[in-house]
C-alpha positions in Angstrom: 0.2 22.9 23.1 1.8 20.5 20.6 -0.7 17.2 20.3 0.3 14.7 18.0 -2.0 11.6 17.3 -0.6 8.3 18.6 -2.2 5.4 18.7 -0.7 2.1 20.2 -1.5 -1.3 18.9 -0.6 -3.4 21.4 -1.0 -7.8 20.5 -0.7 -10.6 22.6 0.5 -13.3 20.6 -2.1 -16.3 21.6 0.0 -18.9 21.4 2.5 -19.1 24.5 5.4 -21.4 24.8 5.0 -24.0 27.6 8.4 -24.4 29.4 8.9 -27.8 31.4 8.7 -25.6 34.6 5.3 -24.7 34.0 6.7 -21.2 32.8 5.3 -19.5 29.5 7.1 -16.7 27.2 4.3 -14.0 26.3 5.3 -12.0 23.0 4.4 -7.9 22.9 4.6 -6.1 19.6 3.2 -2.2 19.2 3.2 0.3 16.5 3.2 4.3 17.4 1.4 5.9 14.5 1.5 9.5 13.6 -1.5 10.9 11.8 -1.8 14.5 11.6 -5.0 14.5 9.8 -8.3 12.2 9.8 -9.4 11.2 6.5 -13.3 12.6 6.3 -15.3 9.8 7.1 -17.6 10.8 3.7 -13.8 10.5 1.7 -13.1 7.0 3.0 -15.6 4.8 0.6 -17.1 6.6 -2.5 -19.3 5.1 -5.3 -18.2 7.7 -8.4 -20.8 7.0 -10.8 -20.0 8.0 -14.5 -23.0 9.4 -16.9 -24.2 7.2 -19.2 -22.5 7.2 -22.8 -22.8 5.7 -25.9 -20.3 3.4 -26.8 -19.8 4.9 -30.0 -18.2 8.0 -28.0 -15.7 5.8 -27.7 -14.7 4.9 -30.9 -13.8 8.5 -32.2 -10.7 10.4 -30.6 -10.3 11.5 -27.7 -12.8 9.2 -26.9 -12.9 10.0 -23.5 -16.2 9.9 -21.3 -17.9 12.8 -19.0 -15.7 13.8 -15.9 -16.9 13.6 -12.8 -15.4 14.9 -9.4 -13.1 12.7 -6.7 -12.9 14.7 -3.5 -10.9 13.6 -0.6 -11.5 15.4 2.4 -8.8 15.7 5.5 -10.3 17.0 8.6 -9.0 17.3 12.4 -5.3 18.5 11.6 -3.6 19.1 14.3 -1.9 22.1 15.0 1.7 20.3 15.3 0.8 19.0 11.4 0.3 23.0 10.0 3.3 23.6 7.3 3.7 19.6 7.0 3.1 18.7 3.7 0.6 15.8 2.7 1.2 14.1 -0.4 -1.8 11.8 -1.8 -0.9 8.5 -4.4 -3.3 6.7 -5.5 -2.9 2.5 -6.2 -5.1 0.3 -8.2 -4.2 -2.1 -11.1 -3.1 -0.3 -14.1 -4.5 -0.5 -18.0 -1.7 -2.0 -19.8 -2.5 -0.3 -22.7 -3.4 3.4 -21.3 0.4 3.5 -18.7 -1.0 5.6 -15.6 -4.8 5.1 -15.6 -6.5 2.3 -13.8 -7.8 -0.6 -15.2 -11.4 -1.5 -15.6 -13.2 -4.9 -15.3 -16.4 -6.0 -17.0 -17.4 -6.2 -20.1 -15.0 -3.5 -21.6 -11.1 -5.0 -19.7 -8.4 -4.0 -21.7 -10.6 -1.3 -23.5 -11.3 1.4 -20.8 -9.5 2.8 -18.2 -10.3 5.1 -16.0 -8.1 8.8 -15.4 -7.4 10.8 -12.9 -7.3 14.5 -13.2 -4.9 16.0 -10.7 -5.8 18.9 -8.3 -4.9 21.7 -10.9 -7.8 19.9 -13.1 -5.9 19.4 -16.0 -3.0 17.5 -15.7 -3.4 13.5 -15.6 -2.3 12.0 -11.8 -1.1 8.4 -12.7 -0.8 5.6 -10.5 1.7 6.0 -8.0 3.1 9.5 -8.3 1.7 11.9 -5.6 -1.0 14.7 -6.3 0.0 18.0 -7.5 2.8 17.5 -9.8 4.5 15.3 -6.5 4.6 18.4 -4.4 1.4 17.7 -2.4 -0.2 20.7 -0.2 0.8 22.0 2.7 -1.9 22.0 5.6 -2.2 25.2 6.6 -5.4 25.1 9.3 -8.0 21.9 10.6 -9.4 20.8 7.4 -8.2 20.5 3.6 -10.1 19.4 0.7 -8.7 17.9 -2.4 -10.5 17.7 -5.5 -9.8 14.8 -7.9 -11.8 14.4 -11.7 -12.2 11.3 -12.8 -12.8 9.8 -16.6 -13.2 7.0 -18.4 -10.8 6.7 -21.7 -10.7 3.9 -24.7 -7.6 2.7 -25.3 -6.1 3.5 -28.5 -6.2 0.0 -30.1 -10.4 0.0 -28.3 -10.6 2.9 -30.9 -9.1 1.5 -33.5 -11.0 -1.5 -33.6 -14.2 0.2 -32.5 -14.5 -2.4 -29.9 -15.9 -0.8 -26.7 -18.9 -2.4 -26.1 -22.5 -1.4 -24.4 -22.0 -3.1 -20.9 -21.2 -2.7 -17.3 -17.5 -1.8 -15.8 -16.6 -1.1 -12.5 -13.0 -0.1 -10.8 -11.3 0.1 -7.5 -8.8 2.7 -6.4 -6.8 2.9 -3.1 -5.6 5.9 -2.1 -2.2 6.4 0.0 -1.5 9.5 2.6 1.8 10.6 3.6 3.5 13.2 5.5 6.2 15.2 5.9 
């Protein structure tokens, strides 16, 4: 049985245009969605806390912090989605001096970036690129777990100037799922 998840969003415009004879126009808009899988609720909002590291760790090459896991689970994949390819893309403000890395805010803004390792555990997944070197993953069952790793990296200028300092930093990234 072929099932697709469709959601109809119906918006009634609050402003009615009243015409002289008491008539009014109502505008209807809608959107049908095809979502073969749902994002696991545990994956929707995550806080990744990096292990504490001393600032001098970022003064000498490779100037890279410890890796932490980032898991995104897809659940309730419909039978109609089997065989479809899902491509996950991360989006967020990039660190100018580390192309493909996520910029951080805080005392080390412009000195640190956050890198995302692709599902192979080795390749850098740049912001805006689809995972698995752009190939994505084929949906083969009711669930699919995408395992990434994230780490902090000092910019080349921060390494040269030994300018990474103790203090808090943070960043936020959004992910998109595209099915084909």
